[in-house]
mmCIF file as Biopython writes it, N, C-alpha, C and O atoms, coordinates in Angstrom:
data_model
#
loop_
_atom_site.group_PDB
_atom_site.id
_atom_site.type_symbol
_atom_site.label_atom_id
_atom_site.label_alt_id
_atom_site.label_comp_id
_atom_site.label_asym_id
_atom_site.label_entity_id
_atom_site.label_seq_id
_atom_site.pdbx_PDB_ins_code
_atom_site.Cartn_x
_atom_site.Cartn_y
_atom_site.Cartn_z
_atom_site.occupancy
_atom_site.B_iso_or_equiv
_atom_site.auth_seq_id
_atom_site.auth_asym_id
_atom_site.pdbx_PDB_model_num
ATOM 1   N N  . MET A ? 1  ? -52.542 14.698 7.477   1.0 0.0 1  A 1 
ATOM 2   C CA . MET A ? 1  ? -52.656 14.456 8.877   1.0 0.0 1  A 1 
ATOM 3   C C  . MET A ? 1  ? -52.760 12.992 9.128   1.0 0.0 1  A 1 
ATOM 4   O O  . MET A ? 1  ? -53.132 12.238 8.229   1.0 0.0 1  A 1 
ATOM 5   N N  . ILE A ? 2  ? -52.442 12.555 10.330  1.0 0.0 2  A 1 
ATOM 6   C CA . ILE A ? 2  ? -52.598 11.150 10.732  1.0 0.0 2  A 1 
ATOM 7   C C  . ILE A ? 2  ? -53.716 11.043 11.693  1.0 0.0 2  A 1 
ATOM 8   O O  . ILE A ? 2  ? -53.778 11.795 12.665  1.0 0.0 2  A 1 
ATOM 9   N N  . THR A ? 3  ? -54.635 10.098 11.445  1.0 0.0 3  A 1 
ATOM 10  C CA . THR A ? 3  ? -55.793 9.909  12.283  1.0 0.0 3  A 1 
ATOM 11  C C  . THR A ? 3  ? -55.998 8.426  12.565  1.0 0.0 3  A 1 
ATOM 12  O O  . THR A ? 3  ? -55.364 7.569  11.949  1.0 0.0 3  A 1 
ATOM 13  N N  . SER A ? 4  ? -56.871 8.146  13.483  1.0 0.0 4  A 1 
ATOM 14  C CA . SER A ? 4  ? -57.160 6.741  13.844  1.0 0.0 4  A 1 
ATOM 15  C C  . SER A ? 4  ? -57.830 6.031  12.652  1.0 0.0 4  A 1 
ATOM 16  O O  . SER A ? 4  ? -58.668 6.585  11.941  1.0 0.0 4  A 1 
ATOM 17  N N  . ALA A ? 5  ? -57.404 4.774  12.487  1.0 0.0 5  A 1 
ATOM 18  C CA . ALA A ? 5  ? -57.981 3.938  11.403  1.0 0.0 5  A 1 
ATOM 19  C C  . ALA A ? 5  ? -59.475 3.696  11.638  1.0 0.0 5  A 1 
ATOM 20  O O  . ALA A ? 5  ? -60.181 3.331  10.699  1.0 0.0 5  A 1 
ATOM 21  N N  . GLY A ? 6  ? -59.972 3.889  12.856  1.0 0.0 6  A 1 
ATOM 22  C CA . GLY A ? 6  ? -61.371 3.671  13.119  1.0 0.0 6  A 1 
ATOM 23  C C  . GLY A ? 6  ? -62.262 4.772  12.715  1.0 0.0 6  A 1 
ATOM 24  O O  . GLY A ? 6  ? -63.480 4.594  12.737  1.0 0.0 6  A 1 
ATOM 25  N N  . ASN A ? 7  ? -61.737 5.931  12.337  1.0 0.0 7  A 1 
ATOM 26  C CA . ASN A ? 7  ? -62.561 7.034  11.884  1.0 0.0 7  A 1 
ATOM 27  C C  . ASN A ? 7  ? -63.180 6.698  10.523  1.0 0.0 7  A 1 
ATOM 28  O O  . ASN A ? 7  ? -62.622 5.917  9.753   1.0 0.0 7  A 1 
ATOM 29  N N  . PRO A ? 8  ? -64.344 7.300  10.240  1.0 0.0 8  A 1 
ATOM 30  C CA . PRO A ? 8  ? -64.985 7.026  8.920   1.0 0.0 8  A 1 
ATOM 31  C C  . PRO A ? 8  ? -64.019 7.317  7.767   1.0 0.0 8  A 1 
ATOM 32  O O  . PRO A ? 8  ? -63.158 8.190  7.876   1.0 0.0 8  A 1 
ATOM 33  N N  . HIS A ? 9  ? -64.163 6.596  6.690   1.0 0.0 9  A 1 
ATOM 34  C CA . HIS A ? 9  ? -63.272 6.731  5.517   1.0 0.0 9  A 1 
ATOM 35  C C  . HIS A ? 9  ? -63.529 8.016  4.775   1.0 0.0 9  A 1 
ATOM 36  O O  . HIS A ? 9  ? -64.676 8.432  4.606   1.0 0.0 9  A 1 
ATOM 37  N N  . TRP A ? 10 ? -62.449 8.649  4.328   1.0 0.0 10 A 1 
ATOM 38  C CA . TRP A ? 10 ? -62.479 9.808  3.443   1.0 0.0 10 A 1 
ATOM 39  C C  . TRP A ? 10 ? -61.791 9.390  2.149   1.0 0.0 10 A 1 
ATOM 40  O O  . TRP A ? 10 ? -60.947 8.494  2.144   1.0 0.0 10 A 1 
ATOM 41  N N  . PRO A ? 11 ? -62.165 10.053 1.042   1.0 0.0 11 A 1 
ATOM 42  C CA . PRO A ? 11 ? -61.428 9.758  -0.202  1.0 0.0 11 A 1 
ATOM 43  C C  . PRO A ? 11 ? -59.923 9.994  -0.024  1.0 0.0 11 A 1 
ATOM 44  O O  . PRO A ? 11 ? -59.502 10.954 0.621   1.0 0.0 11 A 1 
ATOM 45  N N  . LEU A ? 12 ? -59.153 9.126  -0.592  1.0 0.0 12 A 1 
ATOM 46  C CA . LEU A ? 12 ? -57.652 9.184  -0.567  1.0 0.0 12 A 1 
ATOM 47  C C  . LEU A ? 12 ? -57.025 8.824  0.750   1.0 0.0 12 A 1 
ATOM 48  O O  . LEU A ? 12 ? -55.808 8.958  0.875   1.0 0.0 12 A 1 
ATOM 49  N N  . ASP A ? 13 ? -57.787 8.364  1.774   1.0 0.0 13 A 1 
ATOM 50  C CA . ASP A ? 13 ? -57.155 7.874  2.999   1.0 0.0 13 A 1 
ATOM 51  C C  . ASP A ? 13 ? -56.153 6.773  2.671   1.0 0.0 13 A 1 
ATOM 52  O O  . ASP A ? 13 ? -56.412 5.937  1.806   1.0 0.0 13 A 1 
ATOM 53  N N  . CYS A ? 14 ? -55.028 6.768  3.345   1.0 0.0 14 A 1 
ATOM 54  C CA . CYS A ? 14 ? -53.959 5.762  3.124   1.0 0.0 14 A 1 
ATOM 55  C C  . CYS A ? 14 ? -53.656 5.072  4.460   1.0 0.0 14 A 1 
ATOM 56  O O  . CYS A ? 14 ? -53.168 5.695  5.403   1.0 0.0 14 A 1 
ATOM 57  N N  . GLU A ? 15 ? -53.958 3.774  4.512   1.0 0.0 15 A 1 
ATOM 58  C CA . GLU A ? 15 ? -53.631 3.015  5.698   1.0 0.0 15 A 1 
ATOM 59  C C  . GLU A ? 15 ? -52.138 3.011  5.954   1.0 0.0 15 A 1 
ATOM 60  O O  . GLU A ? 15 ? -51.348 2.861  5.022   1.0 0.0 15 A 1 
ATOM 61  N N  . ILE A ? 16 ? -51.736 3.178  7.228   1.0 0.0 16 A 1 
ATOM 62  C CA . ILE A ? 16 ? -50.338 3.093  7.592   1.0 0.0 16 A 1 
ATOM 63  C C  . ILE A ? 16 ? -50.138 1.624  8.007   1.0 0.0 16 A 1 
ATOM 64  O O  . ILE A ? 16 ? -50.656 1.179  9.031   1.0 0.0 16 A 1 
ATOM 65  N N  . ARG A ? 17 ? -49.383 0.893  7.197   1.0 0.0 17 A 1 
ATOM 66  C CA . ARG A ? 17 ? -49.223 -0.527 7.439   1.0 0.0 17 A 1 
ATOM 67  C C  . ARG A ? 17 ? -48.079 -0.852 8.392   1.0 0.0 17 A 1 
ATOM 68  O O  . ARG A ? 17 ? -48.129 -1.845 9.117   1.0 0.0 17 A 1 
ATOM 69  N N  . ASP A ? 18 ? -47.062 -0.022 8.386   1.0 0.0 18 A 1 
ATOM 70  C CA . ASP A ? 18 ? -45.860 -0.216 9.268   1.0 0.0 18 A 1 
ATOM 71  C C  . ASP A ? 18 ? -45.951 0.763  10.432  1.0 0.0 18 A 1 
ATOM 72  O O  . ASP A ? 18 ? -45.292 1.803  10.447  1.0 0.0 18 A 1 
ATOM 73  N N  . ARG A ? 19 ? -46.798 0.397  11.423  1.0 0.0 19 A 1 
ATOM 74  C CA . ARG A ? 19 ? -46.989 1.265  12.601  1.0 0.0 19 A 1 
ATOM 75  C C  . ARG A ? 19 ? -45.703 1.418  13.410  1.0 0.0 19 A 1 
ATOM 76  O O  . ARG A ? 19 ? -45.465 2.477  13.991  1.0 0.0 19 A 1 
ATOM 77  N N  . GLU A ? 20 ? -44.903 0.414  13.453  1.0 0.0 20 A 1 
ATOM 78  C CA . GLU A ? 20 ? -43.668 0.446  14.239  1.0 0.0 20 A 1 
ATOM 79  C C  . GLU A ? 20 ? -42.743 1.541  13.736  1.0 0.0 20 A 1 
ATOM 80  O O  . GLU A ? 20 ? -42.241 2.338  14.528  1.0 0.0 20 A 1 
ATOM 81  N N  . ALA A ? 21 ? -42.508 1.593  12.399  1.0 0.0 21 A 1 
ATOM 82  C CA . ALA A ? 21 ? -41.657 2.612  11.807  1.0 0.0 21 A 1 
ATOM 83  C C  . ALA A ? 21 ? -42.205 4.015  12.091  1.0 0.0 21 A 1 
ATOM 84  O O  . ALA A ? 21 ? -41.458 4.958  12.355  1.0 0.0 21 A 1 
ATOM 85  N N  . ALA A ? 22 ? -43.522 4.115  12.026  1.0 0.0 22 A 1 
ATOM 86  C CA . ALA A ? 22 ? -44.176 5.426  12.216  1.0 0.0 22 A 1 
ATOM 87  C C  . ALA A ? 22 ? -44.254 5.823  13.685  1.0 0.0 22 A 1 
ATOM 88  O O  . ALA A ? 22 ? -44.561 6.974  13.997  1.0 0.0 22 A 1 
ATOM 89  N N  . GLY A ? 23 ? -43.980 4.879  14.597  1.0 0.0 23 A 1 
ATOM 90  C CA . GLY A ? 23 ? -44.051 5.190  16.015  1.0 0.0 23 A 1 
ATOM 91  C C  . GLY A ? 23 ? -45.474 5.320  16.518  1.0 0.0 23 A 1 
ATOM 92  O O  . GLY A ? 23 ? -45.721 6.062  17.469  1.0 0.0 23 A 1 
ATOM 93  N N  . LEU A ? 24 ? -46.407 4.627  15.914  1.0 0.0 24 A 1 
ATOM 94  C CA . LEU A ? 24 ? -47.806 4.765  16.267  1.0 0.0 24 A 1 
ATOM 95  C C  . LEU A ? 24 ? -48.263 3.576  17.074  1.0 0.0 24 A 1 
ATOM 96  O O  . LEU A ? 24 ? -47.980 2.438  16.700  1.0 0.0 24 A 1 
ATOM 97  N N  . PRO A ? 25 ? -48.981 3.811  18.200  1.0 0.0 25 A 1 
ATOM 98  C CA . PRO A ? 25 ? -49.443 2.708  19.053  1.0 0.0 25 A 1 
ATOM 99  C C  . PRO A ? 25 ? -50.703 1.999  18.599  1.0 0.0 25 A 1 
ATOM 100 O O  . PRO A ? 25 ? -51.002 0.900  19.065  1.0 0.0 25 A 1 
ATOM 101 N N  . ALA A ? 26 ? -51.441 2.619  17.695  1.0 0.0 26 A 1 
ATOM 102 C CA . ALA A ? 26 ? -52.735 2.072  17.250  1.0 0.0 26 A 1 
ATOM 103 C C  . ALA A ? 26 ? -52.881 2.168  15.751  1.0 0.0 26 A 1 
ATOM 104 O O  . ALA A ? 26 ? -52.216 2.991  15.120  1.0 0.0 26 A 1 
ATOM 105 N N  . PRO A ? 27 ? -53.738 1.345  15.160  1.0 0.0 27 A 1 
ATOM 106 C CA . PRO A ? 27 ? -53.967 1.428  13.696  1.0 0.0 27 A 1 
ATOM 107 C C  . PRO A ? 27 ? -54.330 2.851  13.310  1.0 0.0 27 A 1 
ATOM 108 O O  . PRO A ? 27 ? -55.173 3.487  13.942  1.0 0.0 27 A 1 
ATOM 109 N N  . SER A ? 28 ? -53.664 3.349  12.238  1.0 0.0 28 A 1 
ATOM 110 C CA . SER A ? 28 ? -53.845 4.730  11.834  1.0 0.0 28 A 1 
ATOM 111 C C  . SER A ? 28 ? -53.838 4.830  10.320  1.0 0.0 28 A 1 
ATOM 112 O O  . SER A ? 28 ? -53.541 3.862  9.620   1.0 0.0 28 A 1 
ATOM 113 N N  . LYS A ? 29 ? -54.172 6.023  9.819   1.0 0.0 29 A 1 
ATOM 114 C CA . LYS A ? 29 ? -54.130 6.282  8.385   1.0 0.0 29 A 1 
ATOM 115 C C  . LYS A ? 29 ? -53.733 7.743  8.168   1.0 0.0 29 A 1 
ATOM 116 O O  . LYS A ? 29 ? -53.922 8.608  9.024   1.0 0.0 29 A 1 
ATOM 117 N N  . VAL A ? 30 ? -53.178 7.967  6.986   1.0 0.0 30 A 1 
ATOM 118 C CA . VAL A ? 30 ? -52.859 9.321  6.554   1.0 0.0 30 A 1 
ATOM 119 C C  . VAL A ? 30 ? -54.113 9.837  5.862   1.0 0.0 30 A 1 
ATOM 120 O O  . VAL A ? 30 ? -54.685 9.170  5.000   1.0 0.0 30 A 1 
ATOM 121 N N  . ARG A ? 31 ? -54.525 11.026 6.250   1.0 0.0 31 A 1 
ATOM 122 C CA . ARG A ? 31 ? -55.725 11.662 5.675   1.0 0.0 31 A 1 
ATOM 123 C C  . ARG A ? 31 ? -55.289 12.956 4.987   1.0 0.0 31 A 1 
ATOM 124 O O  . ARG A ? 31 ? -54.542 13.758 5.547   1.0 0.0 31 A 1 
ATOM 125 N N  . MET A ? 32 ? -55.771 13.132 3.771   1.0 0.0 32 A 1 
ATOM 126 C CA . MET A ? 32 ? -55.429 14.328 2.998   1.0 0.0 32 A 1 
ATOM 127 C C  . MET A ? 32 ? -56.324 15.504 3.475   1.0 0.0 32 A 1 
ATOM 128 O O  . MET A ? 32 ? -57.387 15.780 2.920   1.0 0.0 32 A 1 
ATOM 129 N N  . LYS A ? 33 ? -55.835 16.164 4.519   1.0 0.0 33 A 1 
ATOM 130 C CA . LYS A ? 33 ? -56.528 17.293 5.091   1.0 0.0 33 A 1 
ATOM 131 C C  . LYS A ? 33 ? -55.509 18.361 5.357   1.0 0.0 33 A 1 
ATOM 132 O O  . LYS A ? 33 ? -54.537 18.133 6.076   1.0 0.0 33 A 1 
ATOM 133 N N  . LEU A ? 34 ? -55.715 19.517 4.791   1.0 0.0 34 A 1 
ATOM 134 C CA . LEU A ? 34 ? -54.754 20.603 4.928   1.0 0.0 34 A 1 
ATOM 135 C C  . LEU A ? 34 ? -55.197 21.528 6.046   1.0 0.0 34 A 1 
ATOM 136 O O  . LEU A ? 34 ? -56.335 21.996 6.069   1.0 0.0 34 A 1 
ATOM 137 N N  . PHE A ? 35 ? -54.260 21.793 6.998   1.0 0.0 35 A 1 
ATOM 138 C CA . PHE A ? 35 ? -54.523 22.682 8.104   1.0 0.0 35 A 1 
ATOM 139 C C  . PHE A ? 35 ? -53.214 23.250 8.586   1.0 0.0 35 A 1 
ATOM 140 O O  . PHE A ? 35 ? -52.147 22.761 8.216   1.0 0.0 35 A 1 
ATOM 141 N N  . THR A ? 36 ? -53.281 24.253 9.391   1.0 0.0 36 A 1 
ATOM 142 C CA . THR A ? 36 ? -52.061 24.805 9.985   1.0 0.0 36 A 1 
ATOM 143 C C  . THR A ? 36 ? -52.068 24.527 11.472  1.0 0.0 36 A 1 
ATOM 144 O O  . THR A ? 36 ? -53.121 24.387 12.093  1.0 0.0 36 A 1 
ATOM 145 N N  . LEU A ? 37 ? -50.869 24.450 12.033  1.0 0.0 37 A 1 
ATOM 146 C CA . LEU A ? 37 ? -50.715 24.158 13.418  1.0 0.0 37 A 1 
ATOM 147 C C  . LEU A ? 37 ? -49.525 24.979 13.951  1.0 0.0 37 A 1 
ATOM 148 O O  . LEU A ? 37 ? -48.454 24.996 13.343  1.0 0.0 37 A 1 
ATOM 149 N N  . ASP A ? 38 ? -49.717 25.627 15.040  1.0 0.0 38 A 1 
ATOM 150 C CA . ASP A ? 38 ? -48.654 26.421 15.656  1.0 0.0 38 A 1 
ATOM 151 C C  . ASP A ? 38 ? -47.536 25.483 16.070  1.0 0.0 38 A 1 
ATOM 152 O O  . ASP A ? 38 ? -47.814 24.466 16.704  1.0 0.0 38 A 1 
ATOM 153 N N  . ASN A ? 39 ? -46.294 25.771 15.745  1.0 0.0 39 A 1 
ATOM 154 C CA . ASN A ? 39 ? -45.127 24.955 16.059  1.0 0.0 39 A 1 
ATOM 155 C C  . ASN A ? 39 ? -45.038 24.664 17.568  1.0 0.0 39 A 1 
ATOM 156 O O  . ASN A ? 39 ? -44.529 23.616 17.967  1.0 0.0 39 A 1 
ATOM 157 N N  . ARG A ? 40 ? -45.514 25.556 18.374  1.0 0.0 40 A 1 
ATOM 158 C CA . ARG A ? 40 ? -45.445 25.364 19.836  1.0 0.0 40 A 1 
ATOM 159 C C  . ARG A ? 40 ? -46.269 24.169 20.330  1.0 0.0 40 A 1 
ATOM 160 O O  . ARG A ? 40 ? -46.072 23.664 21.435  1.0 0.0 40 A 1 
ATOM 161 N N  . LEU A ? 41 ? -47.199 23.738 19.468  1.0 0.0 41 A 1 
ATOM 162 C CA . LEU A ? 41 ? -48.064 22.577 19.835  1.0 0.0 41 A 1 
ATOM 163 C C  . LEU A ? 41 ? -47.466 21.243 19.436  1.0 0.0 41 A 1 
ATOM 164 O O  . LEU A ? 41 ? -47.991 20.193 19.806  1.0 0.0 41 A 1 
ATOM 165 N N  . LEU A ? 42 ? -46.374 21.271 18.686  1.0 0.0 42 A 1 
ATOM 166 C CA . LEU A ? 42 ? -45.713 20.017 18.259  1.0 0.0 42 A 1 
ATOM 167 C C  . LEU A ? 42 ? -44.929 19.462 19.428  1.0 0.0 42 A 1 
ATOM 168 O O  . LEU A ? 42 ? -44.209 20.195 20.105  1.0 0.0 42 A 1 
ATOM 169 N N  . ARG A ? 43 ? -45.066 18.178 19.665  1.0 0.0 43 A 1 
ATOM 170 C CA . ARG A ? 43 ? -44.391 17.541 20.780  1.0 0.0 43 A 1 
ATOM 171 C C  . ARG A ? 43 ? -43.051 16.879 20.376  1.0 0.0 43 A 1 
ATOM 172 O O  . ARG A ? 43 ? -42.227 16.563 21.233  1.0 0.0 43 A 1 
ATOM 173 N N  . GLY A ? 44 ? -42.860 16.685 19.108  1.0 0.0 44 A 1 
ATOM 174 C CA . GLY A ? 44 ? -41.631 15.992 18.636  1.0 0.0 44 A 1 
ATOM 175 C C  . GLY A ? 44 ? -41.958 14.968 17.604  1.0 0.0 44 A 1 
ATOM 176 O O  . GLY A ? 44 ? -43.091 14.884 17.130  1.0 0.0 44 A 1 
ATOM 177 N N  . THR A ? 45 ? -40.968 14.183 17.251  1.0 0.0 45 A 1 
ATOM 178 C CA . THR A ? 45 ? -41.106 13.193 16.235  1.0 0.0 45 A 1 
ATOM 179 C C  . THR A ? 45 ? -41.277 11.797 16.865  1.0 0.0 45 A 1 
ATOM 180 O O  . THR A ? 45 ? -40.481 11.406 17.718  1.0 0.0 45 A 1 
ATOM 181 N N  . LEU A ? 46 ? -42.294 11.059 16.455  1.0 0.0 46 A 1 
ATOM 182 C CA . LEU A ? 46 ? -42.485 9.699  16.968  1.0 0.0 46 A 1 
ATOM 183 C C  . LEU A ? 46 ? -41.772 8.674  16.119  1.0 0.0 46 A 1 
ATOM 184 O O  . LEU A ? 46 ? -41.286 7.669  16.636  1.0 0.0 46 A 1 
ATOM 185 N N  . GLY A ? 47 ? -41.702 8.916  14.800  1.0 0.0 47 A 1 
ATOM 186 C CA . GLY A ? 47 ? -41.095 8.005  13.864  1.0 0.0 47 A 1 
ATOM 187 C C  . GLY A ? 47 ? -41.193 8.575  12.467  1.0 0.0 47 A 1 
ATOM 188 O O  . GLY A ? 47 ? -41.202 9.792  12.280  1.0 0.0 47 A 1 
ATOM 189 N N  . HIS A ? 48 ? -41.266 7.702  11.496  1.0 0.0 48 A 1 
ATOM 190 C CA . HIS A ? 48 ? -41.394 8.127  10.086  1.0 0.0 48 A 1 
ATOM 191 C C  . HIS A ? 48 ? -42.178 7.074  9.350   1.0 0.0 48 A 1 
ATOM 192 O O  . HIS A ? 48 ? -42.247 5.920  9.773   1.0 0.0 48 A 1 
ATOM 193 N N  . LEU A ? 49 ? -42.767 7.480  8.246   1.0 0.0 49 A 1 
ATOM 194 C CA . LEU A ? 49 ? -43.484 6.508  7.411   1.0 0.0 49 A 1 
ATOM 195 C C  . LEU A ? 49 ? -42.492 5.577  6.741   1.0 0.0 49 A 1 
ATOM 196 O O  . LEU A ? 49 ? -41.486 6.031  6.197   1.0 0.0 49 A 1 
ATOM 197 N N  . ALA A ? 50 ? -42.758 4.299  6.773   1.0 0.0 50 A 1 
ATOM 198 C CA . ALA A ? 50 ? -41.927 3.353  6.008   1.0 0.0 50 A 1 
ATOM 199 C C  . ALA A ? 50 ? -42.102 3.682  4.536   1.0 0.0 50 A 1 
ATOM 200 O O  . ALA A ? 50 ? -43.118 4.254  4.142   1.0 0.0 50 A 1 
ATOM 201 N N  . GLU A ? 51 ? -41.128 3.328  3.730   1.0 0.0 51 A 1 
ATOM 202 C CA . GLU A ? 51 ? -41.125 3.694  2.310   1.0 0.0 51 A 1 
ATOM 203 C C  . GLU A ? 51 ? -42.407 3.306  1.574   1.0 0.0 51 A 1 
ATOM 204 O O  . GLU A ? 51 ? -42.909 4.135  0.815   1.0 0.0 51 A 1 
ATOM 205 N N  . PRO A ? 52 ? -42.967 2.124  1.740   1.0 0.0 52 A 1 
ATOM 206 C CA . PRO A ? 52 ? -44.204 1.798  1.043   1.0 0.0 52 A 1 
ATOM 207 C C  . PRO A ? 52 ? -45.393 2.712  1.476   1.0 0.0 52 A 1 
ATOM 208 O O  . PRO A ? 52 ? -46.198 3.134  0.646   1.0 0.0 52 A 1 
ATOM 209 N N  . ASP A ? 53 ? -45.471 2.996  2.787   1.0 0.0 53 A 1 
ATOM 210 C CA . ASP A ? 53 ? -46.541 3.877  3.278   1.0 0.0 53 A 1 
ATOM 211 C C  . ASP A ? 53 ? -46.346 5.297  2.738   1.0 0.0 53 A 1 
ATOM 212 O O  . ASP A ? 53 ? -47.313 5.950  2.347   1.0 0.0 53 A 1 
ATOM 213 N N  . GLU A ? 54 ? -45.102 5.771  2.717   1.0 0.0 54 A 1 
ATOM 214 C CA . GLU A ? 54 ? -44.844 7.104  2.189   1.0 0.0 54 A 1 
ATOM 215 C C  . GLU A ? 54 ? -45.179 7.180  0.705   1.0 0.0 54 A 1 
ATOM 216 O O  . GLU A ? 54 ? -45.717 8.189  0.251   1.0 0.0 54 A 1 
ATOM 217 N N  . ARG A ? 55 ? -44.873 6.136  -0.057  1.0 0.0 55 A 1 
ATOM 218 C CA . ARG A ? 55 ? -45.171 6.127  -1.485  1.0 0.0 55 A 1 
ATOM 219 C C  . ARG A ? 55 ? -46.678 6.245  -1.750  1.0 0.0 55 A 1 
ATOM 220 O O  . ARG A ? 55 ? -47.110 6.988  -2.632  1.0 0.0 55 A 1 
ATOM 221 N N  . ARG A ? 56 ? -47.483 5.481  -0.955  1.0 0.0 56 A 1 
ATOM 222 C CA . ARG A ? 56 ? -48.943 5.560  -1.127  1.0 0.0 56 A 1 
ATOM 223 C C  . ARG A ? 56 ? -49.468 6.955  -0.735  1.0 0.0 56 A 1 
ATOM 224 O O  . ARG A ? 56 ? -50.334 7.508  -1.414  1.0 0.0 56 A 1 
ATOM 225 N N  . ALA A ? 57 ? -48.951 7.505  0.337   1.0 0.0 57 A 1 
ATOM 226 C CA . ALA A ? 57 ? -49.417 8.850  0.771   1.0 0.0 57 A 1 
ATOM 227 C C  . ALA A ? 57 ? -49.040 9.903  -0.279  1.0 0.0 57 A 1 
ATOM 228 O O  . ALA A ? 57 ? -49.848 10.776 -0.596  1.0 0.0 57 A 1 
ATOM 229 N N  . ARG A ? 58 ? -47.819 9.825  -0.819  1.0 0.0 58 A 1 
ATOM 230 C CA . ARG A ? 58 ? -47.413 10.788 -1.871  1.0 0.0 58 A 1 
ATOM 231 C C  . ARG A ? 58 ? -48.282 10.667 -3.114  1.0 0.0 58 A 1 
ATOM 232 O O  . ARG A ? 58 ? -48.653 11.678 -3.711  1.0 0.0 58 A 1 
ATOM 233 N N  . ALA A ? 59 ? -48.613 9.431  -3.513  1.0 0.0 59 A 1 
ATOM 234 C CA . ALA A ? 59 ? -49.435 9.234  -4.684  1.0 0.0 59 A 1 
ATOM 235 C C  . ALA A ? 59 ? -50.859 9.864  -4.462  1.0 0.0 59 A 1 
ATOM 236 O O  . ALA A ? 59 ? -51.422 10.477 -5.369  1.0 0.0 59 A 1 
ATOM 237 N N  . ALA A ? 60 ? -51.396 9.695  -3.270  1.0 0.0 60 A 1 
ATOM 238 C CA . ALA A ? 60 ? -52.716 10.293 -2.986  1.0 0.0 60 A 1 
ATOM 239 C C  . ALA A ? 60 ? -52.575 11.826 -3.002  1.0 0.0 60 A 1 
ATOM 240 O O  . ALA A ? 60 ? -53.441 12.520 -3.534  1.0 0.0 60 A 1 
ATOM 241 N N  . LEU A ? 61 ? -51.512 12.341 -2.434  1.0 0.0 61 A 1 
ATOM 242 C CA . LEU A ? 61 ? -51.331 13.802 -2.413  1.0 0.0 61 A 1 
ATOM 243 C C  . LEU A ? 61 ? -51.222 14.357 -3.821  1.0 0.0 61 A 1 
ATOM 244 O O  . LEU A ? 61 ? -51.773 15.419 -4.111  1.0 0.0 61 A 1 
ATOM 245 N N  . MET A ? 62 ? -50.529 13.664 -4.690  1.0 0.0 62 A 1 
ATOM 246 C CA . MET A ? 62 ? -50.377 14.109 -6.063  1.0 0.0 62 A 1 
ATOM 247 C C  . MET A ? 62 ? -51.724 14.198 -6.833  1.0 0.0 62 A 1 
ATOM 248 O O  . MET A ? 62 ? -51.877 14.982 -7.770  1.0 0.0 62 A 1 
ATOM 249 N N  . LEU A ? 63 ? -52.678 13.369 -6.398  1.0 0.0 63 A 1 
ATOM 250 C CA . LEU A ? 63 ? -54.009 13.446 -6.982  1.0 0.0 63 A 1 
ATOM 251 C C  . LEU A ? 63 ? -54.685 14.768 -6.636  1.0 0.0 63 A 1 
ATOM 252 O O  . LEU A ? 63 ? -55.482 15.287 -7.418  1.0 0.0 63 A 1 
ATOM 253 N N  . LEU A ? 64 ? -54.363 15.315 -5.454  1.0 0.0 64 A 1 
ATOM 254 C CA . LEU A ? 64 ? -54.956 16.580 -5.002  1.0 0.0 64 A 1 
ATOM 255 C C  . LEU A ? 64 ? -54.126 17.744 -5.545  1.0 0.0 64 A 1 
ATOM 256 O O  . LEU A ? 64 ? -54.693 18.759 -5.949  1.0 0.0 64 A 1 
ATOM 257 N N  . LEU A ? 65 ? -52.804 17.619 -5.564  1.0 0.0 65 A 1 
ATOM 258 C CA . LEU A ? 65 ? -51.914 18.713 -5.917  1.0 0.0 65 A 1 
ATOM 259 C C  . LEU A ? 65 ? -50.983 18.295 -7.081  1.0 0.0 65 A 1 
ATOM 260 O O  . LEU A ? 65 ? -49.781 18.125 -6.876  1.0 0.0 65 A 1 
ATOM 261 N N  . PRO A ? 66 ? -51.527 18.133 -8.276  1.0 0.0 66 A 1 
ATOM 262 C CA . PRO A ? 66 ? -50.685 17.660 -9.388  1.0 0.0 66 A 1 
ATOM 263 C C  . PRO A ? 66 ? -49.604 18.698 -9.712  1.0 0.0 66 A 1 
ATOM 264 O O  . PRO A ? 66 ? -49.829 19.906 -9.636  1.0 0.0 66 A 1 
ATOM 265 N N  . ALA A ? 67 ? -48.438 18.190 -10.071 1.0 0.0 67 A 1 
ATOM 266 C CA . ALA A ? 67 ? -47.325 19.058 -10.480 1.0 0.0 67 A 1 
ATOM 267 C C  . ALA A ? 67 ? -47.614 19.674 -11.834 1.0 0.0 67 A 1 
ATOM 268 O O  . ALA A ? 67 ? -48.212 19.064 -12.721 1.0 0.0 67 A 1 
ATOM 269 N N  . GLY A ? 68 ? -47.147 20.941 -11.952 1.0 0.0 68 A 1 
ATOM 270 C CA . GLY A ? 68 ? -47.195 21.637 -13.264 1.0 0.0 68 A 1 
ATOM 271 C C  . GLY A ? 68 ? -48.553 21.968 -13.702 1.0 0.0 68 A 1 
ATOM 272 O O  . GLY A ? 68 ? -48.732 22.547 -14.773 1.0 0.0 68 A 1 
#
């Protein structure tokens, strides 16, 4: 999930450094929190994580969900 950078730190939080690519108006971070959301509540796509931000988020995710 993506949350405000001002929220208290959780283990494995990843700062989103390229807010423009992600389409985010305020400092934010990727938080490793698993939840479900009804598709009807999705508003659309704002942007995407820049490659360095995506790489950090994937590395954190792999610590939680190692392959094999």
